[in-house]
C-alpha positions in Angstrom: -75.3 -43.8 -28.7 -73.6 -45.7 -25.3 -70.3 -43.9 -26.2 -71.6 -40.7 -26.5 -73.6 -40.8 -23.2 -70.3 -42.0 -21.8 -68.0 -39.1 -23.0 -70.8 -36.6 -22.2 -70.8 -38.1 -18.2 -66.3 -37.4 -18.3 -67.5 -34.0 -18.9 -70.8 -33.6 -17.2 -69.9 -35.1 -13.9 -67.0 -32.6 -13.1 -68.8 -30.1 -14.3 -72.2 -30.2 -12.5 -69.3 -30.3 -9.5 -67.9 -27.5 -10.2 -71.1 -25.7 -10.7 -72.0 -26.2 -7.5 -68.7 -25.9 -5.7 -68.6 -22.1 -7.6 -72.2 -21.3 -7.0 -72.3 -21.9 -3.8 -69.1 -20.2 -2.5 -70.4 -17.2 -4.5 -73.5 -17.1 -2.7 -71.3 -17.5 0.9 -69.4 -14.4 -0.5 -72.9 -12.6 -1.3 -74.4 -13.4 2.2 -70.9 -12.6 4.0 -69.9 -9.3 2.2 -73.4 -7.9 1.3 -76.1 -9.5 3.8 -78.4 -10.0 0.5 -79.2 -11.6 -2.3 -81.1 -10.3 -5.2 -83.0 -12.4 -7.8 -81.2 -11.3 -10.9 -78.2 -11.6 -8.7 -78.6 -15.4 -8.4 -79.8 -15.6 -11.5 -77.1 -13.7 -13.4 -74.5 -15.3 -11.0 -75.5 -18.8 -12.1 -75.3 -18.2 -15.8 -72.1 -16.8 -15.8 -70.7 -20.0 -13.5 -72.0 -22.3 -15.7 -69.3 -21.9 -18.5 -66.8 -21.4 -16.1 -68.2 -24.8 -14.9 -67.9 -26.9 -18.5 -64.4 -25.2 -19.2 -63.0 -27.1 -15.8 -65.0 -30.3 -16.9 -63.8 -29.7 -20.2 -60.8 -30.0 -18.6 -60.8 -32.6 -16.2 -62.6 -34.7 -18.2 -60.1 -34.0 -21.3 -57.2 -35.5 -19.4 -56.4 -39.3 -18.1 -58.7 -40.5 -15.1 -55.5 -39.7 -12.5 -54.6 -36.3 -14.1 -58.0 -35.4 -14.3 -59.0 -36.3 -10.9 -55.8 -34.1 -9.3 -57.2 -31.0 -11.6 -60.2 -31.3 -9.8 -59.0 -31.1 -6.7 -56.8 -28.5 -7.7 -59.0 -26.7 -9.6 -61.5 -26.6 -6.4 -58.7 -25.2 -4.4 -57.8 -22.8 -6.4 -61.4 -21.2 -7.0 -62.1 -22.0 -3.3 -58.6 -20.0 -2.1 -59.4 -17.1 -4.2 -63.1 -16.5 -3.6 -62.1 -17.1 0.0 -59.4 -14.6 0.1 -61.7 -12.1 -0.8 -64.3 -13.0 1.3 -62.0 -12.1 4.2 -60.2 -9.0 2.4 -63.6 -7.6 1.9 -64.2 -8.2 5.7 -61.0 -6.4 6.6 -60.9 -3.6 4.1 -64.4 -3.4 2.6 -63.6 -3.8 -0.7 -61.5 -6.3 -2.6 -58.6 -7.7 -3.4 -57.4 -6.9 -7.0 -55.3 -8.9 -9.2 -53.1 -5.9 -9.7 -52.4 -6.5 -5.7 -51.4 -9.8 -6.1 -48.1 -8.7 -7.9 -47.2 -6.6 -5.2 -48.1 -9.1 -2.4 -44.5 -9.5 -1.0 -44.7 -6.0 0.4 -47.9 -6.6 1.7 -47.1 -9.7 3.5 -44.3 -8.3 4.9 -46.0 -5.0 6.0 -49.0 -6.6 7.6 -48.6 -10.5 7.9 -49.3 -10.6 11.2 -52.4 -8.9 10.6 -53.3 -11.0 7.7 -53.0 -14.1 9.9 -54.9 -12.8 12.7 -57.6 -11.9 10.9 -57.9 -15.2 9.2 -57.8 -16.2 12.2 -60.8 -13.7 13.5 -62.6 -15.1 10.5 -62.3 -18.5 11.0 -66.0 -19.5 9.6 -65.5 -18.4 6.0 -62.0 -20.0 5.9 -63.8 -23.1 7.0 -67.0 -22.8 4.7 -64.4 -22.6 1.9 -62.1 -25.3 2.6 -65.3 -27.9 3.3 -65.6 -27.9 -1.0 -61.5 -28.8 -1.3 -62.2 -31.7 1.3 -64.8 -32.9 -0.9 -63.5 -33.1 -4.2 -60.5 -35.3 -2.2 -63.6 -37.3 -1.6 -65.5 -37.3 -4.8 -62.7 -37.6 -7.3 -62.8 -41.1 -8.1 -66.2 -41.2 -8.8 -66.4 -37.7 -10.7 -63.3 -38.2 -13.2 -63.5 -41.9 -14.5 -62.9 -43.5 -18.1 -60.5 -43.6 -21.1 -59.3 -41.4 -23.7 -61.8 -38.8 -25.3 -62.2 -38.3 -28.9 -61.8 -34.7 -30.4 -65.0 -34.3 -32.1 -66.2 -34.5 -28.1 -63.9 -31.9 -26.9 -64.9 -29.6 -29.7 -68.8 -29.9 -28.8 -68.0 -29.4 -25.1 -66.1 -26.7 -26.2 -68.6 -25.5 -28.2 -71.8 -25.6 -25.4 -69.6 -23.5 -23.4 -69.2 -20.6 -25.2 -72.8 -20.7 -26.4 -73.3 -20.6 -22.7 -71.2 -17.8 -22.1 -73.0 -16.1 -25.0 -76.1 -17.0 -23.9 -75.8 -14.9 -20.4 -73.8 -12.0 -22.4 -77.0 -11.8 -24.0 -79.2 -12.0 -21.2 -77.8 -8.9 -19.9 -78.1 -6.9 -23.1 -81.3 -7.4 -22.3 -81.4 -5.9 -18.9 -81.4 -2.1 -19.6 -84.0 -1.0 -17.2 -83.4 1.7 -14.2 -80.9 3.8 -13.7 -77.7 2.2 -13.2 -78.9 -1.5 -15.6 -77.1 -4.7 -15.6 -76.4 -4.4 -19.2 -74.8 -0.8 -18.0 -72.7 -2.3 -15.2 -71.7 -4.9 -17.6 -70.7 -3.0 -20.8 -69.4 0.5 -18.9 -69.3 0.6 -15.2 -65.9 -0.2 -12.7 -68.0 -0.9 -9.8 -66.5 -4.2 -8.3 -69.4 -4.5 -5.5 -72.1 -4.2 -7.8 -70.5 -6.6 -10.2 -69.5 -9.1 -7.5 -73.4 -8.6 -6.3 -74.8 -9.0 -9.9 -72.6 -11.5 -11.9 -70.1 -13.0 -9.5 -67.1 -12.9 -8.1 -64.9 -14.9 -11.0 -67.0 -12.5 -13.7 -66.0 -9.7 -11.5 -62.2 -10.7 -11.8 -62.7 -10.7 -15.7 -64.0 -7.8 -16.2 -61.6 -6.4 -13.8 -58.9 -7.9 -16.2 -60.5 -6.2 -19.2 -60.4 -3.1 -17.7 -56.9 -3.1 -16.9 -55.9 -4.5 -20.3 -58.3 -1.7 -22.0 -59.3 0.8 -19.7 -62.8 2.3 -19.0 -65.3 3.2 -21.7 -67.1 6.9 -21.3 -70.7 6.8 -21.3 -72.0 6.1 -25.2 -74.5 8.1 -25.6 -73.8 11.4 -23.0 -70.4 12.4 -23.8 -71.6 16.4 -22.7 -74.0 15.6 -20.2 -75.3 19.1 -19.0 -77.0 17.8 -15.8 -74.9 19.4 -13.3 -73.6 22.7 -16.0 -76.1 24.9 -14.0 -74.5 27.1 -11.7 -75.1 26.5 -7.7 -76.0 30.1 -5.8 -72.6 31.3 -4.2 -71.9 28.1 -1.3 -70.7 30.0 1.3 -72.6 32.3 4.2 -69.4 34.9 4.6 -67.2 37.0 2.7 -63.5 36.6 3.4 -62.9 37.5 7.0 -61.8 41.3 7.5 -58.5 39.8 9.1 -56.8 38.7 5.9 -56.8 41.2 3.4 -59.4 40.0 0.9 -58.2 40.0 -3.3 -60.6 41.2 -5.5 -62.7 38.5 -7.0 -61.3 37.2 -9.5 -62.9 36.5 -13.1 -62.5 34.3 -15.8 -62.2 30.5 -16.1 -59.8 28.6 -14.7 -58.1 27.0 -17.1 -54.8 26.9 -19.5 -53.5 28.1 -22.5 -54.8 24.5 -24.3 -55.5 24.3 -28.1 -58.0 21.8 -28.1 -59.0 22.2 -31.3 -55.3 22.0 -33.0 -54.7 19.3 -30.6 -58.0 17.2 -32.0 -56.9 18.5 -36.0 -53.3 16.5 -35.9 -54.3 13.3 -33.4 -54.6 10.2 -35.2 -54.4 7.9 -31.9 -58.2 7.5 -31.4 -57.7 7.3 -28.0 -56.4 10.2 -27.1 -58.7 12.3 -30.3 -61.2 11.2 -27.5 -59.7 12.6 -24.4 -59.0 15.9 -26.5 -62.6 16.1 -27.6 -64.2 15.7 -24.5 -61.8 18.2 -22.6 -62.1 20.8 -24.9 -66.4 20.7 -24.5 -66.1 20.6 -20.2 -67.6 23.2 -18.9 -64.2 24.9 -16.3 -65.4 26.2 -13.0 -64.8 30.0 -12.7 -62.5 32.3 -10.4 -64.5 33.7 -7.6 -63.9 35.8 -4.2 -61.5 32.7 -3.0 -59.3 32.9 -6.0 -55.6 33.6 -4.1 -56.9 34.0 -0.8 -54.2 32.4 0.9 -51.6 33.0 -2.0 -48.1 33.4 0.0 -48.5 31.2 2.9 -47.1 28.1 4.2 -49.5 24.9 3.3 -49.1 22.1 5.5 -51.7 19.4 4.0 -52.4 16.2 6.1 -54.3 13.4 5.1 -55.1 11.2 8.2 -55.1 7.6 8.6 -59.3 6.6 9.2 -59.8 10.0 10.5 -63.8 10.2 11.1 -65.7 13.2 12.3 -67.0 11.1 15.2 -63.5 10.8 16.4 -63.9 14.6 16.7 -64.9 15.6 21.0 -64.3 18.9 22.8 -62.8 17.7 25.7 -60.5 14.8 24.3 -59.3 16.3 21.1 -59.7 20.0 22.0 -57.2 21.0 18.7 -58.9 19.1 15.8 -62.3 20.2 17.3 -61.2 23.9 17.0 -59.5 23.6 13.9 -63.1 21.9 12.1 -64.9 24.5 14.0 -62.9 27.6 13.4 -62.1 28.0 9.5 -64.1 26.9 6.6 -66.8 24.4 8.1 -68.0 21.9 5.0 -71.4 21.2 5.9 -71.9 17.9 3.5 -68.5 16.8 2.9 -67.7 13.0 2.1 -64.8 10.7 2.0 -65.7 7.8 -0.5 -63.8 4.9 0.0 -61.8 3.1 -3.2 -60.5 0.3 -4.4 -56.9 -0.3 -2.6 -58.0 2.3 0.0 -55.6 4.6 1.6 -53.6 4.7 -2.0 -56.6 5.6 -3.8 -57.7 7.6 -0.8 -54.9 9.6 -1.2 -54.6 9.5 -4.9 -58.3 11.1 -5.3 -57.4 13.8 -2.4 -54.2 14.8 -3.6 -54.8 14.7 -7.7 -58.5 15.4 -8.0 -59.1 12.6 -9.9 -60.6 9.0 -9.5 -58.5 5.7 -9.3 -58.7 3.4 -11.6 -60.3 -0.2 -10.6 -58.0 -3.1 -9.9 -54.6 -1.0 -9.3 -52.5 1.3 -7.6 -53.0 4.7 -9.4 -50.5 6.4 -7.2 -47.8 3.7 -8.2 -48.8 4.1 -11.7 -48.8 7.5 -11.7 -45.3 7.5 -11.1 -44.0 7.6 -15.0 -46.7 10.1 -15.5 -46.4 14.1 -15.7 -48.1 15.6 -12.9 -47.8 18.8 -12.9 -50.7 19.4 -10.7 -48.8 18.0 -8.1 -48.5 20.8 -5.0 -44.8 19.7 -4.2 -44.7 20.2 -8.5 -46.8 23.6 -8.2 -45.4 25.2 -5.1 -41.9 24.2 -5.7 -42.4 26.2 -9.0 -42.7 29.2 -6.8 -39.6 29.1 -4.2 -41.4 27.0 -1.9 -39.1 23.9 0.1 -41.9 21.2 -0.7 -41.6 18.0 1.9 -43.3 14.4 2.5 -43.6 12.8 5.5 -44.8 9.5 6.2 -44.5 7.2 9.5 -44.6 4.4 7.7 -42.2 2.1 5.5 -40.6 4.1 2.4 -41.2 1.7 -0.1 -45.3 0.9 0.7 -47.5 1.4 -2.4 -44.4 2.8 -4.3 -44.6 5.9 -2.5 -40.7 6.4 -3.0 -41.6 6.4 -6.7 -44.6 8.8 -6.7 -43.8 11.2 -4.4 -40.9 12.6 -5.3 -42.9 12.8 -8.7 -45.7 14.5 -7.2 -42.4 17.3 -6.5 -41.6 16.4 -3.0 -38.4 15.0 -1.1 -40.1 12.1 0.7 -38.9 10.7 4.0 -40.3 7.9 5.4 -39.6 4.9 8.3 -36.1 3.5 6.4 -35.2 6.9 4.6 -34.7 10.0 6.8 -37.0 8.9 9.5 -36.7 7.3 12.3 -39.5 6.1 14.8 -40.1 3.8 17.7 -40.9 0.6 16.6 -44.5 -0.1 17.6 -47.9 -0.7 16.1 -48.6 1.7 14.6 -46.2 4.1 14.8 -46.4 7.2 16.4 -48.1 10.9 14.7 -46.4 12.6 17.2 -43.2 11.3 17.4 -43.4 12.0 13.4 -44.2 15.7 14.1 -42.1 16.2 17.0 -39.4 15.2 14.8 -40.2 16.9 11.4 -41.7 20.0 12.5 -38.0 21.6 12.9 -36.8 20.6 9.7 -39.0 23.2 7.8 -40.5 25.7 10.2 -37.6 27.8 9.9 -37.8 28.0 5.8 -38.7 30.9 4.4 -41.7 29.5 2.4 -42.9 25.5 2.5 -45.4 23.9 1.4 -45.4 20.1 3.5 -47.7 17.3 3.1 -48.2 14.2 5.4 -49.3 11.0 5.7 -50.5 9.8 9.5 -50.5 5.9 10.4 -51.6 6.0 14.3 -55.3 5.2 13.2 -54.6 2.5 11.5 -56.7 -1.0 12.2 -56.3 -3.6 14.1 -58.1 -1.2 17.4 -58.0 -3.9 19.8 -56.2 -3.2 22.7 -53.6 -5.9 22.5 -53.0 -5.0 19.0 -52.8 -1.7 18.9 -50.2 0.9 20.8 -52.0 4.0 20.1 -55.1 2.3 21.7 -52.9 1.1 25.0 -51.2 4.6 25.0 -54.8 6.5 25.5 -57.1 4.0 26.4 -57.3 6.0 30.2 -59.3 8.3 28.5 -61.9 5.8 26.4 -61.7 3.5 28.7 -65.0 4.4 30.8 -66.9 5.3 27.6 -69.9 3.6 26.7 -68.3 1.5 23.7 -67.2 -1.5 22.9 -63.9 -2.4 23.1 -62.3 -1.8 18.9 -64.5 1.4 19.5 -63.0 2.5 22.3 -59.2 1.7 20.4 -60.2 3.3 17.8 -60.8 6.6 19.6 -58.0 6.3 21.7 -56.1 5.7 18.3 -57.1 9.6 17.3 -56.1 11.1 20.3 -52.4 10.5 19.2 -53.4 12.3 15.8 -54.8 15.1 17.7 -51.1 15.3 19.6 -49.6 15.8 16.7 -52.0 18.5 15.4 -51.7 20.3 18.8 -47.4 19.9 18.3 -47.7 20.9 14.8 -49.8 24.2 15.7 -47.3 24.8 18.9 -44.4 24.8 17.0 -45.2 26.6 14.3 -46.4 29.1 16.8 -43.3 29.4 19.1 -41.6 29.8 15.4 -43.8 32.9 14.2 -45.3 31.1 11.6 -49.0 29.9 12.1 -50.3 33.6 11.2 -48.7 32.4 7.8 -49.3 28.6 7.3 -52.6 26.7 6.4 -52.9 23.7 8.0 -55.8 21.0 5.8 -56.5 17.8 7.4 -59.1 14.8 5.9 -59.2 11.2 6.1 -57.9 9.2 3.3 -61.0 6.8 4.1 -63.6 6.1 7.1 -63.0 4.0 9.7 -63.2 0.7 7.9 -61.4 -1.4 10.4 -64.6 -0.8 12.0 -67.4 -3.2 11.4 -70.9 -1.4 10.5 -72.5 -2.4 14.0 -69.5 -0.7 15.8 -69.7 2.3 13.5 -73.3 2.8 14.2 -71.9 3.1 18.1 -70.9 5.7 17.4 -73.4 7.3 16.0 -75.7 6.3 18.3 -78.3 4.7 15.3 -77.8 2.2 12.4 -75.6 3.4 10.2 -76.5 3.8 6.0 -73.9 2.1 4.8 -74.7 4.0 1.6 -74.2 7.3 2.3 -74.1 8.2 6.3 -71.0 6.0 6.7 -68.8 8.0 4.5 -69.4 11.6 6.1 -66.8 13.4 7.3 -64.6 16.8 8.3 -62.7 18.5 5.8 -60.6 21.0 8.0 -58.8 24.0 6.2 -57.8 26.6 8.4 -55.4 29.5 9.3 -55.2 31.5 12.4 -55.9 35.0 10.4 -59.2 34.0 9.5 -61.3 35.4 12.2 -64.7 34.1 11.9 -65.7 30.3 10.2 -66.7 30.0 7.0 -69.6 27.9 6.7 -69.9 25.8 3.1 -73.6 24.8 2.2 -72.4 22.3 -1.4 -72.3 18.3 -1.3 -68.7 17.7 -2.2 -66.0 14.9 -1.2 -62.0 14.4 -1.3 -62.3 14.2 -5.0 -62.7 18.4 -4.4 -59.5 19.4 -2.2 -57.4 19.7 -5.1 -59.0 21.8 -6.9 -60.5 24.0 -4.5 -56.7 24.2 -2.4 -55.6 25.1 -5.7 -57.7 28.3 -6.1 -57.4 29.1 -2.7 -54.1 29.9 -2.8 -53.8 31.1 -6.4 -52.3 28.1 -8.2 -52.3 27.9 -12.3 -54.5 24.7 -13.0 -57.3 23.7 -15.5 -60.2 22.6 -14.3 -61.3 20.7 -17.3 -58.6 18.2 -16.9 -60.2 17.1 -13.4 -62.5 15.4 -11.8 -63.5 17.0 -9.1 -64.7 20.6 -9.0 -63.5 23.6 -6.5 -66.1 24.0 -4.0 -65.8 27.6 -3.3 -66.6 28.2 -6.8 -70.9 28.4 -8.9 -70.2 25.0 -10.4 -73.0 22.1 -9.0 -72.0 20.0 -6.2 -71.5 16.6 -6.9 -70.3 13.4 -4.4 -69.3 10.2 -6.8 -68.8 6.9 -4.9 -67.5 3.7 -6.3 -70.4 1.9 -6.7 -71.9 4.6 -8.8 -74.0 5.8 -6.1 -74.1 9.9 -6.3 -75.6 12.9 -4.3 -76.1 16.0 -6.2 -78.1 19.2 -5.2 -81.4 17.6 -6.0 -80.8 14.5 -4.2 -78.9 11.0 -3.5 -79.1 7.9 -6.1 -78.6 4.3 -4.3 -77.1 2.5 -6.9 -77.8 -0.7 -4.2 -81.3 -0.1 -4.9 -81.3 1.7 -8.2 -83.4 4.1 -6.8 -83.3 8.1 -6.3 -84.6 10.2 -3.5 -84.9 13.9 -4.0 -84.2 16.0 -1.1 -87.6 17.6 -1.4 -89.5 14.6 -2.3 -90.3 15.5 -6.1 -89.7 13.5 -9.2 -86.8 14.3 -11.2 -87.5 15.4 -14.6 -87.6 12.8 -17.5 -83.5 12.3 -18.3 -81.9 13.9 -15.2 -80.6 10.0 -13.7 -79.2 9.3 -17.3 -77.4 12.3 -17.7 -76.2 12.5 -14.0 -75.3 8.5 -14.8 -73.5 10.1 -17.5 -71.7 12.4 -15.6 -70.4 10.2 -13.4 -69.6 7.5 -15.6 -67.2 9.7 -17.7 -65.3 11.5 -14.9 -64.6 8.1 -13.9 -63.6 6.9 -17.5 -61.8 10.0 -18.0 -59.8 10.0 -15.1 -58.9 6.1 -16.2 -57.7 7.9 -19.4 -55.7 10.6 -17.7 -54.0 8.2 -15.8 -53.4 5.3 -18.7 -52.4 7.6 -21.0 -49.8 10.1 -19.4 -52.7 12.8 -20.7 -51.3 16.2 -19.2 -47.9 14.8 -20.4 -49.5 15.2 -24.0 -51.3 18.6 -23.7 -49.1 20.6 -21.2 -45.7 19.8 -21.6 
């Protein structure tokens, strides 16, 4: 009996230490990142931490005392480094660092190494809190790991107990099926990193992320064809096409391509592809409408602006942006959700109409896929000159691969674009450099990704903030808020230069300008963002409210669009306006100008529909008129969200467009 207890003590002591360390660090992460704790989140984080701690105790206790002590310290250091780095990363980007991003660490470190060091110094408190367990392990290791060799039977038993603890935690999650987005649903189906970290802990989120990377995202098991969003939206605009542009005759018929889904289903042997065929075959397409082909034959300059926000616009400070946003299409309920890889995922969502896959660089992954709806490819088939520009590093986020695959001749710093070496680079300088390259073409489609609005927003760290400081220094805001507004002045000057150069070349009337942000300015804290709003910001919905500019000088009068929409809907909306062929069933976004019901999807599975909004962090639905939704509405709405996420991932993972369109 004494030998038995002695053997168990070898495992128990380091296991209890790991349990205390991990739970402490998980608790700190929750408080630091989310500023709130829930009883279920604490309970399940503890439950899922237990088998991890037991596994650590098994390894440390099963080695020789000297090796076990080293293992204890190294294990503590690795866990502290991972959870600590996630804490700092979240404070900077409002999302978590993915394992996939670690494979690109050299690229990121080379570009933002100085910024990362500064952010670590600024976040000295969480770094210190995560370093404390490592120092403690050095001191306690001799007491926690001691004794001689362990018999194989003891290893086997402790392994079984560890597995039992894991199975018990999973079984208890399976019993938690209440609410709209239940813990069971979150654990099995959803791909919501923030909610996973809140509900189960960072280490369990990491395991679920690996699982999704390997096996994809499962669709909703019950509602493959939810009807909740199939009802038609009343005409979402409040003005007919202006007489200044001859309006095409209202088009009719569904926005689809000639895809023989019954034949594909009958011939398919791969289960994953069969599921994709069956799903897309029953998706209700959007209909052509009075706006179909409204801009056909015109040029397009499409700008995705770094950190752009409605709150950055002002009629005196940014008159061009203000005018374009008020004189073209005016989308009254437009949102720019934040996805997992910030800029890159925001671009992917905007330009493809698909939801990015959690944990990977979706645009980078798409570079090997067939992307027929990429606007470079679409306009290229019409004989347009198609170009893409970015005033940052040519290879960053693998854009040197993804942009050409979307059909563009791509130029950026280090590859056909040379700008002043400052941080951040100038949007104005880029626009002055690139517009002469295409403005005299007969037809052009140009995609621009800007960078002047990039964090950090401090006066010392940001050249754009210093450049335009005189325009903001008297505003009643803190330094970083004024720095952000100053950065956006550079975007204003770039757009003004674009408009002036188009006008001088006689191409303004024939060119449509589209502009939206890649994400809200997450370089500002919620408190700083609240300064701009004038009240405490709602971090679930309000912080993502934004502006989408779709403007042409011939429109004459503004067109107000009263529909809930997001960056996911931009690509199909523009495709409809330019009369481009596409299949609306194969996108997660919808043409905003169609009569399809509006749906805004956020990365944490919160959503907004015509009837109200659902906050996944509180599991709470608030209807616009205060009424209760009918039975089953929220379950079906969540199923629609899950399926759009899952089948977007399926398109990316299986190169699905190549299977059905080439």
